[in-house]
C-alpha positions, 0 to 999 in steps of 0.5 A: 500500500502506498505511503500516505502523505501528510500534505498539511505538514509538507506544505508547512515544511515547504513554507519554512524552506521558502522563509529560510531562502527569502531570509538569505537571498530575498524573494527574488532568490526563491525558486521552486528548485531551491525550495525543493532542495532546502525542504529535502523533497522532490520538485514534483512534491512541491508542484503537487502542493503548489501550482505556481510560485505565487501560490507557494509564496502566498501560503508562506506569507500566511504561515508567517502571519499565523505565527505572529498572530498566535504569539500575540494571542499567547501573550494576551492569554498568558497573563489574563489578569493584566490591564488592557493597556499593559496587554496592548503594550505587550502585543505591540512589542510582539508584532514589532519583531524587535527581539533578536530571535525574531530578526530573521522573521522580520527580514522575511516579513518586510521582504513579503511586504515589499513584494505585496506592492506589486502582487495582488495575491500577497497584498490580499493575504497581508491585508487579512493579517493586518485586519486581524491584528487591527481588530485585536488592538482596537478592542484592547484600546477600547477596553483600556479606556473604559471608565477613564475621564477623557479630555479628548476620547480616542478613536480606537480604530484609528489608534490601532491603525497608527500602532500597526503602522508604527510597529512596521516602521520600527521593524524596518528602522531596526533592520537597516540599523537606523535604530537599535532594538532598545531605541525602537522599543523606547519609541513604541513605549513613548507612543503608548504612554502619550496615547493615555497621558494626552487624553486621560485625566487621572486616574490614567489607564495602566500601562507597563511595558517590558524593559526592552525588546528582549524582556519577557 
């Protein structure tokens, strides 16, 4: 009897190979043949999983997005007693990919982001990932402001969009060496503090970020 192939696991294995190659060479250096060699599967196996290179890249991008979103969810679930403001800070730090162990993932994420500007399929996947994160951030900002005495009430959705854009920008600035991870973390922390301090009369929303990008 022929051996059954776990197509889900194989697709994920291929996605990891795509990410490894994209980190080393950029997306322009990712070929089906090299992906097959890196994943240690045949070209035929890759082509049975993905009809085109673009389909393979879309799946790999979704794979990275799922990992990031799952880490954010884990941070939120891991400390259910934390305030919404603190949870927002932890989640924002997570998606900024400032930690050393996430540096390769950050390079790949930004490579996909650049390619999405000319690929409708990649752009569609990215927009879905951002929509999920924006929804989570909007909810946390709304919860953090509940019961606060606002001078100027924030627009949770607008602030969530701003935070997502800031996170991506800080990731890029760290990768090119314009900012250190700690400097980027300080910018993120200052933005979140100002979000509450400029709009809320005491008592203010509680916000406690880690001391740096590598803090847990």
